[in-house]
C-alpha positions, 0 to 999 in steps of 0.5 A: 518491531515488524518487518514488511515484504512486498510482492506482486509487482510486475510489467503490465499494459495500460488497463490491466490489473495487479494485486500487491501484497505486503506480508508482515513478520508480526501481528498486523492487528496492532498496526495501521497500514499504508501504501506509498509509491515513488516514481523515478525523479519524484518524491514518495507519495501516498496511495492508500491507508487502512486502519487497524481493524479494517474500519476505515480506509483512505485514498489519494484522489488519483487512485480513488475508484481504481485501487482498493486496500484491504487487510487480513489480520489472520494472515498478517497481510495487507493488499492493494488491488489495482485496476485500470492501471495507467502509465502514470501509476508506474513506480516502486510501491512501498508498504508501511506500518505504524503501531496504533491504539485506535482502531479507526486511525489511518495515516496519510503521510510518510512521516507517520509511519515507523516501518517500511518494506523494500518496495516492489516495482510496478511498470505500466506500459501504454 
């Protein structure tokens, strides 16, 4: 079992950048990882995913070119670099993990993940 703790959220202005981090209690090298977000009154939505060994990434269309997911298995962390932030990016951002036997597997739906963090708030003002 792995426990996930997100950090790095905050209040920024449109056009600014933020870097979210997700620290895992276990070895992240066994897990495919992802980031999701949920805005008030909306359903949780996929943001980005990365395979176990950093070979593959996946992004939702609305963050492509602005967000970058990365991982450091030596430090058991997964990061989400968010650039050119927009007010519509305002949400609670969640880190998620699923154990995977494949180094290429990425998961883009919440149902595929077994472990979730508590979330970190990102607020982008216009």
